[in-house]
MMTF fields as JSON, N, C-alpha, C and O atoms, coordinates in Angstrom:
{
  "mmtfVersion": "1.0.0",
  "mmtfProducer": "UNKNOWN",
  "numBonds": 179,
  "numAtoms": 180,
  "numGroups": 45,
  "numChains": 1,
  "numModels": 1,
  "chainsPerModel": [1],
  "groupsPerChain": [45],
  "chainIdList": ["A"],
  "bondAtomList": [4, 2, 8, 6, 12, 10, 16, 14, 20, 18, 24, 22, 28, 26, 32, 30, 36, 34, 40, 38, 44, 42, 48, 46, 52, 50, 56, 54, 60, 58, 64, 62, 68, 66, 72, 70, 76, 74, 80, 78, 84, 82, 88, 86, 92, 90, 96, 94, 100, 98, 104, 102, 108, 106, 112, 110, 116, 114, 120, 118, 124, 122, 128, 126, 132, 130, 136, 134, 140, 138, 144, 142, 148, 146, 152, 150, 156, 154, 160, 158, 164, 162, 168, 166, 172, 170, 176, 174],
  "bondOrderList": [1, 1, 1, 1, 1, 1, 1, 1, 1, 1, 1, 1, 1, 1, 1, 1, 1, 1, 1, 1, 1, 1, 1, 1, 1, 1, 1, 1, 1, 1, 1, 1, 1, 1, 1, 1, 1, 1, 1, 1, 1, 1, 1, 1],
  "groupList": [{"groupName": "UNK", "atomNameList": ["N", "CA", "C", "O"], "elementList": ["N", "C", "C", "O"], "formalChargeList": [0, 0, 0, 0], "bondAtomList": [1, 0, 2, 1, 3, 2], "bondOrderList": [1, 1, 2], "singleLetterCode": "X", "chemCompType": "L-PEPTIDE LINKING"}],
  "groupTypeList": [0, 0, 0, 0, 0, 0, 0, 0, 0, 0, 0, 0, 0, 0, 0, 0, 0, 0, 0, 0, 0, 0, 0, 0, 0, 0, 0, 0, 0, 0, 0, 0, 0, 0, 0, 0, 0, 0, 0, 0, 0, 0, 0, 0, 0],
  "groupIdList": [1, 2, 3, 4, 5, 6, 7, 8, 9, 10, 11, 12, 13, 14, 15, 16, 17, 18, 19, 20, 21, 22, 23, 24, 25, 26, 27, 28, 29, 30, 31, 32, 33, 34, 35, 36, 37, 38, 39, 40, 41, 42, 43, 44, 45],
  "secStructList": [7, 2, 2, 2, 2, 2, 2, 2, 2, 2, 2, 2, 2, 2, 2, 2, 2, 2, 2, 2, 2, 2, 2, 2, 2, 2, 2, 2, 2, 2, 2, 2, 2, 2, 2, 2, 2, 2, 2, 2, 2, 2, 2, 2, 7],
  "xCoordList": [-29.294, -29.991, -29.425, -29.203, -29.135, -28.492, -27.273, -26.888, -26.471, -25.05, -24.94, -23.991, -26.004, -25.911, -26.32, -25.935, -27.128, -27.456, -26.468, -26.29, -25.6, -24.497, -23.456, -22.94, -23.207, -22.302, -22.542, -21.691, -23.909, -24.566, -23.986, -23.361, -24.524, -24.513, -22.938, -22.7, -22.087, -20.813, -20.199, -19.389, -20.666, -20.098, -20.743, -20.077, -21.797, -22.367, -21.564, -21.085, -21.36, -20.518, -19.051, -18.476, -18.583, -17.067, -17.11, -16.194, -18.297, -18.229, -18.399, -17.562, -19.247, -19.211, -18.018, -17.661, -17.366, -16.122, -15.018, -14.198, -14.992, -14.151, -14.364, -13.434, -15.69, -16.097, -15.616, -15.221, -15.711, -15.14, -14.013, -13.523, -13.271, -11.74, -10.982, -9.997, -11.702, -11.417, -11.522, -10.605, -12.727, -13.085, -11.909, -11.423, -11.534, -10.463, -9.15, -8.396, -8.828, -7.423, -7.513, -6.496, -8.692, -8.845, -8.705, -8.233, -9.084, -9.212, -7.462, -6.885, -6.926, -5.476, -4.636, -3.631, -5.028, -4.097, -4.454, -3.578, -5.495, -5.96, -5.257, -4.738, -5.332, -4.672, -3.044, -2.395, -2.487, -0.95, -0.759, 0.222, -1.642, -1.578, -1.331, -0.377, -2.482, -2.513, -1.365, -0.971, -0.762, 0.289, 1.419, 2.204, 1.594, 2.635, 2.462, 3.479, 1.433, 1.26, 1.309, 1.864, 0.863, 1.056, 2.739, 3.311, 3.379, 4.804, 5.352, 6.138, 5.093, 5.654, 5.453, 6.346, 4.115, 3.785, 4.62, 5.139, 4.72, 5.285, 6.983, 7.574, 7.615, 8.948, 8.985, 9.758, 8.238, 8.328, 8.087, 8.704, 7.32, 7.049, 7.933, 7.565],
  "yCoordList": [-46.156, -45.125, -43.744, -43.053, -43.21, -41.973, -41.754, -40.702, -43.021, -42.763, -42.535, -41.903, -43.102, -42.875, -41.472, -41.106, -40.582, -39.39, -38.601, -37.769, -38.651, -38.114, -38.101, -37.07, -39.34, -39.661, -38.855, -38.147, -39.034, -38.231, -36.545, -35.878, -36.218, -34.761, -34.224, -33.021, -34.992, -34.744, -34.727, -33.9, -35.684, -35.856, -34.383, -33.743, -34.065, -32.874, -31.668, -30.914, -31.394, -30.377, -30.433, -29.445, -31.558, -31.493, -31.367, -30.811, -31.948, -31.438, -29.85, -29.199, -29.287, -27.942, -27.205, -26.337, -27.318, -26.973, -27.144, -26.244, -28.234, -28.731, -27.913, -27.6, -27.669, -26.727, -25.339, -24.747, -24.888, -23.431, -23.38, -22.621, -24.37, -24.437, -24.344, -23.659, -25.203, -25.264, -23.967, -23.537, -23.286, -22.046, -21.047, -20.19, -21.185, -20.157, -20.37, -19.421, -21.63, -22.012, -21.508, -20.981, -21.6, -21.235, -19.784, -19.393, -19.026, -17.602, -17.219, -16.373, -17.819, -17.664, -17.853, -17.163, -18.872, -19.304, -18.52, -18.441, -17.922, -16.914, -15.562, -14.836, -15.313, -13.931, -14.163, -13.233, -15.25, -15.259, -15.264, -14.676, -15.9, -15.997, -14.592, -14.249, -13.828, -12.37, -11.514, -10.618, -11.665, -10.891, -11.322, -10.485, -12.809, -12.764, -12.402, -12.015, -12.439, -11.955, -10.313, -9.834, -9.5, -8.153, -7.854, -6.952, -8.574, -8.524, -8.664, -7.806, -9.512, -9.867, -8.837, -8.554, -8.22, -7.309, -6.016, -5.41, -5.634, -4.359, -4.538, -3.574, -5.606, -6.048, -5.683, -4.839, -6.274, -6.052, -4.666, -4.302, -3.879, -2.597, -1.459, -0.308],
  "zCoordList": [24.626, 23.662, 23.891, 22.897, 25.246, 25.472, 24.995, 24.484, 25.199, 24.698, 23.138, 22.674, 22.285, 20.89, 20.433, 19.322, 21.251, 21.285, 21.414, 20.524, 22.507, 22.887, 21.727, 21.295, 21.278, 20.313, 19.092, 18.554, 18.648, 17.431, 17.498, 16.674, 18.91, 19.011, 19.263, 19.157, 19.534, 19.392, 18.007, 17.589, 17.409, 15.827, 15.109, 14.295, 15.439, 14.533, 15.104, 14.256, 16.319, 16.756, 16.157, 15.699, 16.21, 15.612, 14.015, 13.41, 13.325, 11.77, 11.802, 11.176, 12.367, 12.277, 12.717, 11.92, 13.698, 14.145, 13.096, 12.914, 12.439, 11.607, 10.112, 9.368, 9.879, 8.691, 8.614, 7.609, 9.87, 10.395, 10.141, 9.305, 10.984, 10.791, 9.327, 9.052, 8.497, 7.119, 6.426, 5.726, 6.63, 5.898, 6.483, 5.745, 7.677, 8.224, 7.641, 7.43, 7.357, 6.865, 5.442, 4.993, 4.588, 3.321, 3.036, 1.969, 3.918, 4.019, 4.311, 3.629, 5.175, 5.399, 4.337, 4.164, 3.505, 2.233, 1.126, 0.265, 0.913, -0.128, 0.168, -0.679, 1.678, 1.911, 1.656, 1.179, 1.939, 1.734, 0.234, -0.221, -0.61, -1.832, -2.493, -3.193, -2.078, -2.709, -2.171, -2.917, -0.963, -0.694, -1.49, -1.936, -1.749, -2.635, -3.994, -4.568, -4.621, -5.871, -5.877, -6.866, -5.022, -5.137, -4.793, -5.406, -3.903, -3.913, -5.161, -5.562, -5.77, -7.084, -8.17, -8.968, -8.178, -9.008, -8.778, -9.716, -7.497, -7.171, -7.482, -7.968, -7.228, -7.616, -9.182, -9.637, -9.809, -11.449, -11.908, -12.909, -11.354, -11.554, -11.24, -11.474]
}
């Protein structure tokens, strides 16, 4: 019974950590995309 609770708690912690990591990666990709777009615009102008 106690093992089940520990496993459940660990999986919840893992899910939360994974969600935070995914949000961080998404922000990084958006930032890189914006930098590339801005660089492209500056080269054309």
